[in-house]
N, CA, C and O atoms as a GROMACS GRO file, in nm:
protein
  468
    1MET      N    1  -1.327  -2.426   4.290
    1MET     CA    2  -1.420  -2.525   4.238
    1MET      C    3  -1.353  -2.605   4.126
    1MET      O    4  -1.282  -2.549   4.043
    2ASP      N    5  -1.376  -2.734   4.125
    2ASP     CA    6  -1.323  -2.819   4.020
    2ASP      C    7  -1.392  -2.788   3.887
    2ASP      O    8  -1.500  -2.730   3.883
    3LEU      N    9  -1.327  -2.829   3.780
    3LEU     CA   10  -1.384  -2.812   3.646
    3LEU      C   11  -1.437  -2.946   3.600
    3LEU      O   12  -1.366  -3.047   3.607
    4LEU      N   13  -1.559  -2.948   3.553
    4LEU     CA   14  -1.618  -3.067   3.494
    4LEU      C   15  -1.632  -3.044   3.344
    4LEU      O   16  -1.687  -2.942   3.302
    5VAL      N   17  -1.582  -3.138   3.266
    5VAL     CA   18  -1.586  -3.126   3.121
    5VAL      C   19  -1.650  -3.254   3.067
    5VAL      O   20  -1.600  -3.364   3.090
    6GLU      N   21  -1.760  -3.238   2.994
    6GLU     CA   22  -1.828  -3.352   2.934
    6GLU      C   23  -1.853  -3.323   2.787
    6GLU      O   24  -1.892  -3.212   2.751
    7THR      N   25  -1.830  -3.423   2.704
    7THR     CA   26  -1.849  -3.408   2.561
    7THR      C   27  -1.965  -3.494   2.515
    7THR      O   28  -1.982  -3.607   2.560
    8ARG      N   29  -2.045  -3.438   2.424
    8ARG     CA   30  -2.157  -3.512   2.366
    8ARG      C   31  -2.172  -3.472   2.221
    8ARG      O   32  -2.129  -3.363   2.181
    9PRO      N   33  -2.234  -3.558   2.142
    9PRO     CA   34  -2.257  -3.520   2.003
    9PRO      C   35  -2.366  -3.412   1.995
    9PRO      O   36  -2.466  -3.418   2.066
   10GLY      N   37  -2.345  -3.316   1.908
   10GLY     CA   38  -2.444  -3.214   1.881
   10GLY      C   39  -2.493  -3.228   1.738
   10GLY      O   40  -2.465  -3.329   1.672
   11ARG      N   41  -2.565  -3.130   1.690
   11ARG     CA   42  -2.611  -3.129   1.551
   11ARG      C   43  -2.500  -3.071   1.463
   11ARG      O   44  -2.483  -2.950   1.456
   12GLY      N   45  -2.425  -3.158   1.398
   12GLY     CA   46  -2.317  -3.115   1.311
   12GLY      C   47  -2.192  -3.071   1.385
   12GLY      O   48  -2.106  -3.004   1.327
   13CYS      N   49  -2.180  -3.107   1.512
   13CYS     CA   50  -2.065  -3.063   1.590
   13CYS      C   51  -2.051  -3.150   1.714
   13CYS      O   52  -2.135  -3.236   1.742
   14ALA      N   53  -1.943  -3.126   1.787
   14ALA     CA   54  -1.928  -3.183   1.920
   14ALA      C   55  -1.959  -3.072   2.019
   14ALA      O   56  -1.916  -2.958   2.000
   15VAL      N   57  -2.033  -3.104   2.123
   15VAL     CA   58  -2.065  -3.006   2.227
   15VAL      C   59  -1.985  -3.043   2.352
   15VAL      O   60  -1.993  -3.156   2.400
   16VAL      N   61  -1.909  -2.948   2.402
   16VAL     CA   62  -1.828  -2.968   2.520
   16VAL      C   63  -1.888  -2.883   2.632
   16VAL      O   64  -1.878  -2.760   2.631
   17GLU      N   65  -1.951  -2.949   2.727
   17GLU     CA   66  -2.012  -2.879   2.839
   17GLU      C   67  -1.908  -2.859   2.948
   17GLU      O   68  -1.841  -2.953   2.990
   18VAL      N   69  -1.896  -2.734   2.993
   18VAL     CA   70  -1.796  -2.698   3.092
   18VAL      C   71  -1.868  -2.640   3.214
   18VAL      O   72  -1.949  -2.548   3.201
   19ARG      N   73  -1.838  -2.696   3.331
   19ARG     CA   74  -1.898  -2.647   3.456
   19ARG      C   75  -1.790  -2.625   3.560
   19ARG      O   76  -1.702  -2.709   3.580
   20GLY      N   77  -1.798  -2.509   3.626
   20GLY     CA   78  -1.701  -2.478   3.731
   20GLY      C   79  -1.628  -2.350   3.699
   20GLY      O   80  -1.683  -2.260   3.636
   21ASP      N   81  -1.504  -2.342   3.742
   21ASP     CA   82  -1.420  -2.225   3.718
   21ASP      C   83  -1.307  -2.263   3.624
   21ASP      O   84  -1.244  -2.369   3.638
   22LEU      N   85  -1.282  -2.176   3.529
   22LEU     CA   86  -1.177  -2.199   3.430
   22LEU      C   87  -1.064  -2.101   3.459
   22LEU      O   88  -1.074  -1.982   3.432
   23ASP      N   89  -0.957  -2.155   3.515
   23ASP     CA   90  -0.845  -2.070   3.555
   23ASP      C   91  -0.713  -2.141   3.524
   23ASP      O   92  -0.711  -2.241   3.452
   24MET      N   93  -0.605  -2.088   3.578
   24MET     CA   94  -0.472  -2.142   3.550
   24MET      C   95  -0.462  -2.290   3.588
   24MET      O   96  -0.392  -2.367   3.522
   25ALA      N   97  -0.530  -2.329   3.694
   25ALA     CA   98  -0.522  -2.468   3.740
   25ALA      C   99  -0.607  -2.562   3.655
   25ALA      O  100  -0.572  -2.680   3.639
   26THR      N  101  -0.718  -2.512   3.599
   26THR     CA  102  -0.810  -2.601   3.527
   26THR      C  103  -0.806  -2.585   3.375
   26THR      O  104  -0.857  -2.672   3.303
   27SER      N  105  -0.748  -2.477   3.325
   27SER     CA  106  -0.741  -2.457   3.179
   27SER      C  107  -0.674  -2.572   3.104
   27SER      O  108  -0.720  -2.608   2.996
   28PRO      N  109  -0.565  -2.630   3.160
   28PRO     CA  110  -0.504  -2.744   3.089
   28PRO      C  111  -0.601  -2.861   3.068
   28PRO      O  112  -0.595  -2.930   2.966
   29GLN      N  113  -0.690  -2.883   3.163
   29GLN     CA  114  -0.788  -2.991   3.150
   29GLN      C  115  -0.879  -2.966   3.030
   29GLN      O  116  -0.906  -3.058   2.952
   30LEU      N  117  -0.927  -2.843   3.014
   30LEU     CA  118  -1.012  -2.811   2.900
   30LEU      C  119  -0.933  -2.821   2.770
   30LEU      O  120  -0.982  -2.876   2.671
   31ARG      N  121  -0.812  -2.770   2.770
   31ARG     CA  122  -0.731  -2.774   2.648
   31ARG      C  123  -0.706  -2.918   2.604
   31ARG      O  124  -0.715  -2.949   2.486
   32GLU      N  125  -0.674  -3.006   2.700
   32GLU     CA  126  -0.651  -3.147   2.666
   32GLU      C  127  -0.778  -3.212   2.610
   32GLU      O  128  -0.771  -3.288   2.514
   33SER      N  129  -0.891  -3.182   2.669
   33SER     CA  130  -1.017  -3.239   2.621
   33SER      C  131  -1.047  -3.193   2.479
   33SER      O  132  -1.087  -3.272   2.394
   34LEU      N  133  -1.028  -3.064   2.454
   34LEU     CA  134  -1.053  -3.011   2.320
   34LEU      C  135  -0.951  -3.062   2.219
   34LEU      O  136  -0.987  -3.090   2.104
   35GLN      N  137  -0.827  -3.075   2.260
   35GLN     CA  138  -0.724  -3.126   2.170
   35GLN      C  139  -0.751  -3.271   2.131
   35GLN      O  140  -0.727  -3.311   2.017
   36ARG      N  141  -0.802  -3.351   2.226
   36ARG     CA  142  -0.839  -3.490   2.194
   36ARG      C  143  -0.947  -3.494   2.087
   36ARG      O  144  -0.944  -3.580   1.999
   37LEU      N  145  -1.042  -3.402   2.094
   37LEU     CA  146  -1.147  -3.395   1.991
   37LEU      C  147  -1.087  -3.364   1.855
   37LEU      O  148  -1.119  -3.428   1.755
   38ILE      N  149  -0.998  -3.265   1.852
   38ILE     CA  150  -0.934  -3.226   1.726
   38ILE      C  151  -0.852  -3.343   1.671
   38ILE      O  152  -0.860  -3.374   1.552
   39ASP      N  153  -0.774  -3.407   1.758
   39ASP     CA  154  -0.692  -3.521   1.716
   39ASP      C  155  -0.778  -3.636   1.667
   39ASP      O  156  -0.735  -3.715   1.582
   40GLY      N  157  -0.900  -3.646   1.720
   40GLY     CA  158  -0.993  -3.750   1.678
   40GLY      C  159  -1.071  -3.717   1.552
   40GLY      O  160  -1.154  -3.796   1.508
   41GLY      N  161  -1.045  -3.599   1.493
   41GLY     CA  162  -1.107  -3.563   1.366
   41GLY      C  163  -1.223  -3.466   1.378
   41GLY      O  164  -1.282  -3.429   1.276
   42GLU      N  165  -1.257  -3.424   1.496
   42GLU     CA  166  -1.368  -3.329   1.514
   42GLU      C  167  -1.324  -3.192   1.461
   42GLU      O  168  -1.213  -3.147   1.490
   43ARG      N  169  -1.411  -3.128   1.384
   43ARG     CA  170  -1.376  -2.998   1.326
   43ARG      C  171  -1.469  -2.885   1.372
   43ARG      O  172  -1.431  -2.768   1.366
   44GLN      N  173  -1.588  -2.920   1.415
   44GLN     CA  174  -1.684  -2.819   1.460
   44GLN      C  175  -1.712  -2.844   1.608
   44GLN      O  176  -1.764  -2.950   1.645
   45VAL      N  177  -1.678  -2.746   1.692
   45VAL     CA  178  -1.690  -2.763   1.836
   45VAL      C  179  -1.764  -2.644   1.896
   45VAL      O  180  -1.735  -2.528   1.866
   46VAL      N  181  -1.861  -2.676   1.982
   46VAL     CA  182  -1.931  -2.574   2.060
   46VAL      C  183  -1.898  -2.598   2.206
   46VAL      O  184  -1.920  -2.708   2.257
   47VAL      N  185  -1.846  -2.496   2.274
   47VAL     CA  186  -1.824  -2.505   2.417
   47VAL      C  187  -1.948  -2.447   2.485
   47VAL      O  188  -1.977  -2.328   2.474
   48ASP      N  189  -2.019  -2.534   2.556
   48ASP     CA  190  -2.138  -2.493   2.631
   48ASP      C  191  -2.090  -2.441   2.767
   48ASP      O  192  -2.053  -2.519   2.855
   49ALA      N  193  -2.090  -2.309   2.781
   49ALA     CA  194  -2.032  -2.245   2.899
   49ALA      C  195  -2.137  -2.200   3.000
   49ALA      O  196  -2.107  -2.118   3.088
   50LYS      N  197  -2.260  -2.252   2.990
   50LYS     CA  198  -2.363  -2.203   3.082
   50LYS      C  199  -2.332  -2.234   3.227
   50LYS      O  200  -2.381  -2.166   3.317
   51GLY      N  201  -2.250  -2.336   3.253
   51GLY     CA  202  -2.213  -2.371   3.390
   51GLY      C  203  -2.078  -2.316   3.432
   51GLY      O  204  -2.025  -2.353   3.536
   52LEU      N  205  -2.023  -2.228   3.350
   52LEU     CA  206  -1.892  -2.169   3.377
   52LEU      C  207  -1.911  -2.041   3.457
   52LEU      O  208  -1.971  -1.945   3.408
   53GLY      N  209  -1.859  -2.039   3.580
   53GLY     CA  210  -1.879  -1.924   3.667
   53GLY      C  211  -1.770  -1.820   3.663
   53GLY      O  212  -1.792  -1.704   3.696
   54PHE      N  213  -1.649  -1.862   3.621
   54PHE     CA  214  -1.534  -1.772   3.625
   54PHE      C  215  -1.436  -1.812   3.516
   54PHE      O  216  -1.422  -1.930   3.483
   55MET      N  217  -1.369  -1.711   3.459
   55MET     CA  218  -1.268  -1.735   3.358
   55MET      C  219  -1.156  -1.634   3.376
   55MET      O  220  -1.182  -1.514   3.388
   56ASP      N  221  -1.030  -1.681   3.378
   56ASP     CA  222  -0.918  -1.588   3.388
   56ASP      C  223  -0.843  -1.583   3.255
   56ASP      O  224  -0.886  -1.642   3.156
   57SER      N  225  -0.732  -1.512   3.253
   57SER     CA  226  -0.658  -1.491   3.129
   57SER      C  227  -0.600  -1.620   3.072
   57SER      O  228  -0.588  -1.634   2.950
   58SER      N  229  -0.565  -1.716   3.157
   58SER     CA  230  -0.514  -1.842   3.105
   58SER      C  231  -0.623  -1.917   3.029
   58SER      O  232  -0.595  -1.985   2.930
   59ALA      N  233  -0.746  -1.904   3.074
   59ALA     CA  234  -0.859  -1.965   3.005
   59ALA      C  235  -0.881  -1.900   2.868
   59ALA      O  236  -0.909  -1.968   2.770
   60LEU      N  237  -0.867  -1.768   2.864
   60LEU     CA  238  -0.878  -1.699   2.735
   60LEU      C  239  -0.772  -1.749   2.639
   60LEU      O  240  -0.800  -1.773   2.521
   61GLY      N  241  -0.650  -1.765   2.690
   61GLY     CA  242  -0.542  -1.817   2.606
   61GLY      C  243  -0.574  -1.956   2.554
   61GLY      O  244  -0.548  -1.986   2.437
   62THR      N  245  -0.629  -2.040   2.639
   62THR     CA  246  -0.667  -2.176   2.599
   62THR      C  247  -0.769  -2.171   2.486
   62THR      O  248  -0.754  -2.241   2.386
   63LEU      N  249  -0.872  -2.089   2.501
   63LEU     CA  250  -0.975  -2.080   2.398
   63LEU      C  251  -0.919  -2.030   2.265
   63LEU      O  252  -0.955  -2.082   2.159
   64VAL      N  253  -0.831  -1.932   2.271
   64VAL     CA  254  -0.771  -1.879   2.147
   64VAL      C  255  -0.682  -1.984   2.082
   64VAL      O  256  -0.684  -1.999   1.960
   65ILE      N  257  -0.603  -2.056   2.161
   65ILE     CA  258  -0.517  -2.162   2.106
   65ILE      C  259  -0.601  -2.270   2.036
   65ILE      O  260  -0.568  -2.313   1.926
   66VAL      N  261  -0.708  -2.312   2.100
   66VAL     CA  262  -0.794  -2.414   2.042
   66VAL      C  263  -0.866  -2.360   1.918
   66VAL      O  264  -0.880  -2.430   1.818
   67PHE      N  265  -0.912  -2.234   1.924
   67PHE     CA  266  -0.975  -2.172   1.808
   67PHE      C  267  -0.880  -2.177   1.688
   67PHE      O  268  -0.920  -2.214   1.577
   68ARG      N  269  -0.754  -2.139   1.711
   68ARG     CA  270  -0.656  -2.139   1.601
   68ARG      C  271  -0.627  -2.280   1.551
   68ARG      O  272  -0.614  -2.302   1.430
   69ALA      N  273  -0.617  -2.376   1.643
   69ALA     CA  274  -0.592  -2.514   1.603
   69ALA      C  275  -0.705  -2.566   1.515
   69ALA      O  276  -0.681  -2.632   1.414
   70LEU      N  277  -0.827  -2.535   1.552
   70LEU     CA  278  -0.942  -2.577   1.471
   70LEU      C  279  -0.944  -2.504   1.337
   70LEU      O  280  -0.969  -2.565   1.233
   71ARG      N  281  -0.919  -2.375   1.340
   71ARG     CA  282  -0.917  -2.297   1.216
   71ARG      C  283  -0.812  -2.351   1.120
   71ARG      O  284  -0.834  -2.358   0.999
   72ASP      N  285  -0.696  -2.391   1.174
   72ASP     CA  286  -0.587  -2.442   1.090
   72ASP      C  287  -0.623  -2.572   1.019
   72ASP      O  288  -0.563  -2.605   0.917
   73VAL      N  289  -0.721  -2.645   1.071
   73VAL     CA  290  -0.763  -2.770   1.006
   73VAL      C  291  -0.901  -2.754   0.942
   73VAL      O  292  -0.968  -2.853   0.912
   74GLY      N  293  -0.943  -2.630   0.920
   74GLY     CA  294  -1.069  -2.603   0.852
   74GLY      C  295  -1.191  -2.610   0.941
   74GLY      O  296  -1.304  -2.622   0.893
   75GLY      N  297  -1.171  -2.604   1.072
   75GLY     CA  298  -1.282  -2.614   1.165
   75GLY      C  299  -1.316  -2.482   1.230
   75GLY      O  300  -1.269  -2.376   1.189
   76ASN      N  301  -1.398  -2.492   1.335
   76ASN     CA  302  -1.442  -2.372   1.405
   76ASN      C  303  -1.477  -2.403   1.549
   76ASN      O  304  -1.526  -2.512   1.581
   77LEU      N  305  -1.451  -2.307   1.635
   77LEU     CA  306  -1.488  -2.313   1.776
   77LEU      C  307  -1.590  -2.204   1.803
   77LEU      O  308  -1.571  -2.089   1.762
   78ARG      N  309  -1.697  -2.240   1.871
   78ARG     CA  310  -1.798  -2.143   1.910
   78ARG      C  311  -1.828  -2.160   2.058
   78ARG      O  312  -1.815  -2.270   2.112
   79LEU      N  313  -1.869  -2.052   2.123
   79LEU     CA  314  -1.907  -2.054   2.264
   79LEU      C  315  -2.056  -2.032   2.274
   79LEU      O  316  -2.114  -1.958   2.195
   80ALA      N  317  -2.119  -2.096   2.373
   80ALA     CA  318  -2.263  -2.082   2.391
   80ALA      C  319  -2.297  -2.077   2.539
   80ALA      O  320  -2.226  -2.133   2.623
   81GLY      N  321  -2.407  -2.008   2.570
   81GLY     CA  322  -2.458  -2.005   2.706
   81GLY      C  323  -2.367  -1.932   2.803
   81GLY      O  324  -2.368  -1.961   2.923
   82VAL      N  325  -2.290  -1.838   2.753
   82VAL     CA  326  -2.192  -1.767   2.835
   82VAL      C  327  -2.264  -1.676   2.935
   82VAL      O  328  -2.350  -1.596   2.897
   83GLN      N  329  -2.228  -1.690   3.061
   83GLN     CA  330  -2.287  -1.609   3.168
   83GLN      C  331  -2.231  -1.466   3.165
   83GLN      O  332  -2.123  -1.444   3.110
   84PRO      N  333  -2.303  -1.369   3.224
   84PRO     CA  334  -2.262  -1.228   3.216
   84PRO      C  335  -2.118  -1.200   3.261
   84PRO      O  336  -2.048  -1.123   3.195
   85ALA      N  337  -2.073  -1.259   3.370
   85ALA     CA  338  -1.937  -1.230   3.418
   85ALA      C  339  -1.832  -1.277   3.317
   85ALA      O  340  -1.733  -1.208   3.293
   86VAL      N  341  -1.854  -1.394   3.258
   86VAL     CA  342  -1.761  -1.448   3.159
   86VAL      C  343  -1.773  -1.370   3.029
   86VAL      O  344  -1.672  -1.342   2.964
   87ARG      N  345  -1.895  -1.335   2.990
   87ARG     CA  346  -1.916  -1.257   2.868
   87ARG      C  347  -1.843  -1.123   2.878
   87ARG      O  348  -1.788  -1.074   2.779
   88SER      N  349  -1.843  -1.064   2.996
   88SER     CA  350  -1.773  -0.938   3.018
   88SER      C  351  -1.624  -0.953   2.991
   88SER      O  352  -1.562  -0.867   2.927
   89VAL      N  353  -1.565  -1.061   3.041
   89VAL     CA  354  -1.422  -1.087   3.017
   89VAL      C  355  -1.396  -1.104   2.868
   89VAL      O  356  -1.298  -1.051   2.816
   90LEU      N  357  -1.482  -1.177   2.800
   90LEU     CA  358  -1.466  -1.198   2.655
   90LEU      C  359  -1.475  -1.064   2.581
   90LEU      O  360  -1.400  -1.041   2.486
   91SER      N  361  -1.566  -0.980   2.622
   91SER     CA  362  -1.586  -0.850   2.558
   91SER      C  363  -1.470  -0.754   2.585
   91SER      O  364  -1.419  -0.692   2.492
   92ILE      N  365  -1.429  -0.743   2.709
   92ILE     CA  366  -1.320  -0.652   2.746
   92ILE      C  367  -1.191  -0.687   2.672
   92ILE      O  368  -1.116  -0.598   2.632
   93THR      N  369  -1.167  -0.814   2.654
   93THR     CA  370  -1.044  -0.859   2.587
   93THR      C  371  -1.060  -0.873   2.436
   93THR      O  372  -0.964  -0.904   2.365
   94SER      N  373  -1.180  -0.850   2.387
   94SER     CA  374  -1.215  -0.860   2.244
   94SER      C  375  -1.206  -1.002   2.189
   94SER      O  376  -1.205  -1.020   2.067
   95VAL      N  377  -1.199  -1.101   2.276
   95VAL     CA  378  -1.200  -1.240   2.229
   95VAL      C  379  -1.332  -1.271   2.160
   95VAL      O  380  -1.337  -1.356   2.070
   96ASP      N  381  -1.440  -1.204   2.202
   96ASP     CA  382  -1.570  -1.227   2.139
   96ASP      C  383  -1.575  -1.174   1.995
   96ASP      O  384  -1.673  -1.199   1.924
   97ARG      N  385  -1.474  -1.102   1.953
   97ARG     CA  386  -1.466  -1.058   1.813
   97ARG      C  387  -1.399  -1.165   1.725
   97ARG      O  388  -1.409  -1.162   1.603
   98VAL      N  389  -1.332  -1.259   1.792
   98VAL     CA  390  -1.261  -1.366   1.721
   98VAL      C  391  -1.342  -1.495   1.727
   98VAL      O  392  -1.360  -1.563   1.626
   99ILE      N  393  -1.391  -1.528   1.845
   99ILE     CA  394  -1.469  -1.650   1.867
   99ILE      C  395  -1.615  -1.612   1.879
   99ILE      O  396  -1.652  -1.532   1.965
  100ASP      N  397  -1.699  -1.670   1.794
  100ASP     CA  398  -1.842  -1.640   1.797
  100ASP      C  399  -1.904  -1.688   1.927
  100ASP      O  400  -1.876  -1.798   1.974
  101VAL      N  401  -1.990  -1.603   1.986
  101VAL     CA  402  -2.058  -1.633   2.111
  101VAL      C  403  -2.208  -1.633   2.086
  101VAL      O  404  -2.262  -1.538   2.028
  102PHE      N  405  -2.275  -1.740   2.130
  102PHE     CA  406  -2.419  -1.755   2.110
  102PHE      C  407  -2.489  -1.769   2.244
  102PHE      O  408  -2.429  -1.813   2.343
  103ASP      N  409  -2.615  -1.730   2.248
  103ASP     CA  410  -2.693  -1.741   2.372
  103ASP      C  411  -2.716  -1.886   2.412
  103ASP      O  412  -2.718  -1.918   2.531
  104THR      N  413  -2.732  -1.974   2.313
  104THR     CA  414  -2.761  -2.114   2.342
  104THR      C  415  -2.680  -2.205   2.250
  104THR      O  416  -2.632  -2.163   2.145
  105VAL      N  417  -2.666  -2.330   2.293
  105VAL     CA  418  -2.602  -2.431   2.209
  105VAL      C  419  -2.682  -2.448   2.080
  105VAL      O  420  -2.625  -2.461   1.972
  106GLU      N  421  -2.813  -2.448   2.093
  106GLU     CA  422  -2.900  -2.466   1.976
  106GLU      C  423  -2.877  -2.358   1.872
  106GLU      O  424  -2.877  -2.387   1.752
  107ALA      N  425  -2.857  -2.234   1.916
  107ALA     CA  426  -2.830  -2.125   1.822
  107ALA      C  427  -2.697  -2.145   1.751
  107ALA      O  428  -2.686  -2.121   1.631
  108ALA      N  429  -2.595  -2.189   1.824
  108ALA     CA  430  -2.465  -2.217   1.764
  108ALA      C  431  -2.476  -2.332   1.664
  108ALA      O  432  -2.419  -2.325   1.555
  109GLU      N  433  -2.548  -2.436   1.701
  109GLU     CA  434  -2.567  -2.551   1.611
  109GLU      C  435  -2.640  -2.507   1.485
  109GLU      O  436  -2.604  -2.551   1.375
  110ALA      N  437  -2.740  -2.423   1.498
  110ALA     CA  438  -2.816  -2.377   1.382
  110ALA      C  439  -2.728  -2.303   1.282
  110ALA      O  440  -2.742  -2.321   1.161
  111VAL      N  441  -2.637  -2.222   1.333
  111VAL     CA  442  -2.545  -2.150   1.244
  111VAL      C  443  -2.451  -2.250   1.176
  111VAL      O  444  -2.423  -2.236   1.057
  112MET      N  445  -2.404  -2.347   1.249
  112MET     CA  446  -2.315  -2.448   1.190
  112MET      C  447  -2.387  -2.526   1.081
  112MET      O  448  -2.330  -2.554   0.975
  113MET      N  449  -2.511  -2.561   1.108
  113MET     CA  450  -2.588  -2.638   1.009
  113MET      C  451  -2.617  -2.554   0.885
  113MET      O  452  -2.614  -2.607   0.773
  114SER      N  453  -2.643  -2.424   0.902
  114SER     CA  454  -2.679  -2.340   0.788
  114SER      C  455  -2.558  -2.297   0.707
  114SER      O  456  -2.570  -2.268   0.588
  115THR      N  457  -2.441  -2.293   0.771
  115THR     CA  458  -2.320  -2.248   0.700
  115THR      C  459  -2.228  -2.363   0.663
  115THR      O  460  -2.126  -2.343   0.597
  116GLY      N  461  -2.263  -2.483   0.706
  116GLY     CA  462  -2.176  -2.597   0.679
  116GLY      C  463  -2.051  -2.595   0.765
  116GLY      O  464  -1.949  -2.654   0.729
  117GLY      N  465  -2.058  -2.527   0.878
  117GLY     CA  466  -1.944  -2.521   0.968
  117GLY      C  467  -1.920  -2.382   1.004
  117GLY      O  468  -1.828  -2.353   1.080
   0.00000   0.00000   0.00000
């Protein structure tokens, strides 16, 4: 399945909606989209993963790289709407201990608004 990546403004952040499968073939597309946001000055990013059906290790690497890039410029990456299969991968690899995971985009936005990022 192809990966669809759409960006929209959120409350105090950019929301990147991801639909499809995130694997070795599609991870570069997500990384480029997120890097463009960072290069454009965006510091608070929520990846809306409710439409993400599959994630492999290359996708985990992409998320960690982007998390670090944002952290290095004083920003933050959060995940929202993660489906059970993807959440399991995040948990098994302990990536969910590094990148905050929320049930909804709204919950992630609320934390960003209350903490200033």
